[in-house]
TIVONU-390209 format. One line per field, with one value per residue (C-alpha): residue in one letter; y negated, x, z. Coordinates in steps of 0.02 Angstrom, whole numbers. Layout:
resn: A,...
py: Y,...
px: X,...
pz: Z,...
end
This chain:
resn: X,X,X,X,X,X,X,X,X,X,X,X,X,X,X,X,X,X,X,X,X,X,X,X,X,X,X,X,X,X,X,X,X,X,X,X,X,X,X,X,X,X,X,X,X,X,X,X,X,X,X,X,X,X,X,X,X,X,X,X,X,X,X,X,X,X,X,X,X,X,X,X,X,X,X,X,X,X,X,X,X,X,X,X,X,X,X,X,X,X,X,X,X,X,X,X,X,X,X,X,X,X,X,X,X,X,X,X,X,X,X,X,X,X,X,X,X,X,X,X,X,X,X,X,X,X,X,X,X,X,X,X,X,X,X,X,X,X,X,X,X,X,X,X,X,X,X,X,X,X,X,X,X,X,X,X,X,X,X,X,X,X,X,X,X,X,X,X,X,X,X,X,X,X,X,X,X,X,X,X,X,X,X,X,X,X,X,X,X,X,X,X,X,X,X,X,X,X,X,X,X,X,X,X,X,X,X,X,X,X,X,X,X,X,X,X,X,X,X,X,X,X,X,X,X,X,X,X,X,X,X,X,X,X,X,X,X,X,X,X,X,X,X,X,X,X,X,X,X,X,X,X,X,X,X,X,X,X,X,X,X,X,X,X,X,X,X,X,X,X,X,X,X,X,X,X,X,X,X,X,X,X
py: 1281,1091,1006,834,707,645,536,580,768,897,1002,1107,1031,1139,1057,878,795,665,643,650,481,403,239,272,417,338,157,157,58,102,56,150,135,240,262,335,461,525,683,677,493,374,200,25,99,-60,-165,-46,-43,-233,-248,-118,-209,-374,-290,-219,-393,-461,-332,-370,-201,-227,-57,-26,56,123,149,312,338,495,569,538,636,777,774,804,943,1027,1031,1089,935,864,867,763,626,631,522,490,421,338,308,231,269,160,299,299,141,25,-7,-196,-186,-171,-133,29,172,279,422,322,423,377,510,548,679,705,774,791,642,654,555,407,367,200,140,158,90,-29,-126,-275,-206,-263,-266,-410,-432,-553,-660,-727,-554,-516,-369,-467,-424,-272,-93,-31,143,75,103,160,6,38,221,173,51,186,310,184,151,337,367,241,319,205,243,80,-60,-243,-349,-531,-615,-708,-868,-782,-772,-621,-532,-357,-183,-45,33,-94,-276,-363,-463,-555,-609,-765,-849,-763,-815,-686,-733,-648,-700,-783,-697,-823,-730,-588,-470,-352,-418,-273,-213,-183,-348,-441,-344,-380,-567,-559,-456,-577,-718,-618,-586,-771,-732,-873,-808,-897,-851,-950,-937,-838,-841,-696,-784,-781,-597,-552,-658,-613,-553,-414,-351,-235,-160,-129,-7,84,255,208,60,-45,20,-72,-81,-16,-45,-176,-158,-150,-231,-135,-215,-193,-174,-202,-337,-420,-273,-158,-271,-274,-87,-53,-177,-89,82,18,-62,99,195,68,92,280,276,132,95,-91,-210,-361
px: -127,-136,-121,-191,-165,-338,-394,-236,-249,-175,-300,-324,-408,-563,-588,-591,-733,-803,-992,-1097,-1167,-995,-1000,-825,-904,-1071,-1016,-827,-814,-638,-455,-297,-109,5,179,332,440,609,684,564,588,441,496,427,311,299,259,118,49,55,-42,-169,-195,-221,-347,-441,-451,-524,-663,-689,-620,-529,-449,-284,-168,-12,159,134,314,340,173,217,379,285,154,289,367,199,165,341,379,527,639,625,497,324,171,84,-92,-155,-343,-479,-661,-791,-905,-1094,-1194,-1324,-1302,-1300,-1161,-972,-937,-849,-963,-931,-884,-758,-607,-423,-315,-157,-116,39,81,234,277,370,527,459,525,611,477,294,165,21,-117,-222,-382,-551,-610,-571,-535,-639,-515,-658,-720,-738,-620,-485,-315,-379,-324,-502,-574,-694,-564,-675,-647,-460,-486,-603,-474,-340,-454,-489,-303,-267,-393,-297,-128,-67,-22,-68,-194,-162,-306,-342,-452,-614,-517,-424,-257,-145,-189,-116,-111,-230,-104,38,88,147,306,359,533,537,701,789,659,554,371,227,47,9,-103,-238,-252,-337,-189,-143,-7,105,243,363,309,367,531,570,540,668,791,780,826,974,1032,1011,884,757,589,423,245,126,-26,16,-79,-114,-4,142,111,107,261,369,546,521,373,387,274,305,223,268,283,361,469,517,454,484,353,420,260,129,-21,46,213,371,477,665,681,799,922,835,721,872,961,809,781,959,938,777,862,1002,877,776,932,966,790,811,979,952,766,804,727,828
pz: 411,403,571,613,750,795,941,1035,1010,891,794,639,487,515,686,622,720,599,606,446,502,519,422,357,263,218,189,172,334,387,373,329,313,204,277,193,286,228,303,448,487,457,401,433,564,668,514,466,643,654,490,549,715,623,506,656,731,569,582,767,820,985,972,1062,936,1022,947,854,797,903,850,666,684,771,632,502,606,637,450,401,297,392,239,82,55,132,150,315,310,468,461,568,530,614,677,685,707,630,445,476,607,584,768,813,861,1013,895,792,738,721,642,544,414,309,136,27,-85,-250,-287,-387,-561,-590,-711,-750,-873,-839,-922,-875,-801,-870,-688,-570,-385,-282,-188,-80,-30,155,121,29,99,196,162,173,148,17,-117,-261,-370,-367,-415,-556,-623,-616,-703,-841,-863,-866,-1006,-1110,-1074,-933,-753,-666,-682,-643,-582,-609,-479,-509,-541,-684,-593,-568,-405,-381,-455,-405,-285,-281,-269,-428,-461,-619,-670,-778,-822,-677,-547,-454,-438,-347,-313,-146,-19,-66,-231,-137,-144,-4,114,64,180,35,-44,111,119,-65,-39,102,2,-145,-26,40,-139,-179,-313,-327,-267,-256,-210,-319,-431,-588,-752,-871,-998,-877,-845,-1029,-1068,-917,-945,-818,-717,-568,-436,-251,-132,27,-54,-220,-168,-320,-486,-649,-786,-951,-1050,-1010,-1124,-1302,-1254,-1215,-1079,-1068,-882,-779,-731,-584,-552,-543,-419,-306,-322,-267,-123,-74,-77,35,153,160,206,344,409,413,501,623,627,607,483,428
end
């Protein structure tokens, strides 16, 4: 039976205490983090918790979030997924309250559950989504439970035979993918949209920027146009669960991945191993 960590207690899935009036359920007012674990060891935990705390502050939630590293390991053990790759989702739902308020209700819920995660392939396919991201949205840069627009974009891409969707923002600039950050390689330089584009401040995104610097690969965060995306030498995605994933087909264009992407993927794999064995970042 699936076991959860919820509000500091261990419980079975059937005992999950969410209220039917919880605004996470009715309005999507909640936050989450998705954390990779390998052989029972969660990675980049402190980075995820730091981002979650900052997101809570943006919503005015003065919620003390402790270091949950030990609980994450126990979660994996309790669900018999301490070997191989797994995915931990840490969620906060706002609880009941007035529809015009974002404050935490007395019955707010913070919980974690875990599932197996597949070994990701080196490449995937993507298209430019017909939908756009609002870089001026109150939710820009937050990993928010109201995730339906991302799922709709993925569903649209899937109907057309692609696995990912890349968004432009309302200004017509490259923003992010539905479940990943986006990087381009043009003339040997790695480029990624700035946070002002509305993209998520991805944990893996930040690590890759640092690893590119270590490898002395020129890397810049700047505004990127659709023309630069469609004409890039390489395009790759980054996410906590999949790491570095090259794009082999972007729309109707086949991309020959993999010089710079391959270097950064190998650097990511080494860095991930270091995280697992020592728990250190850079």
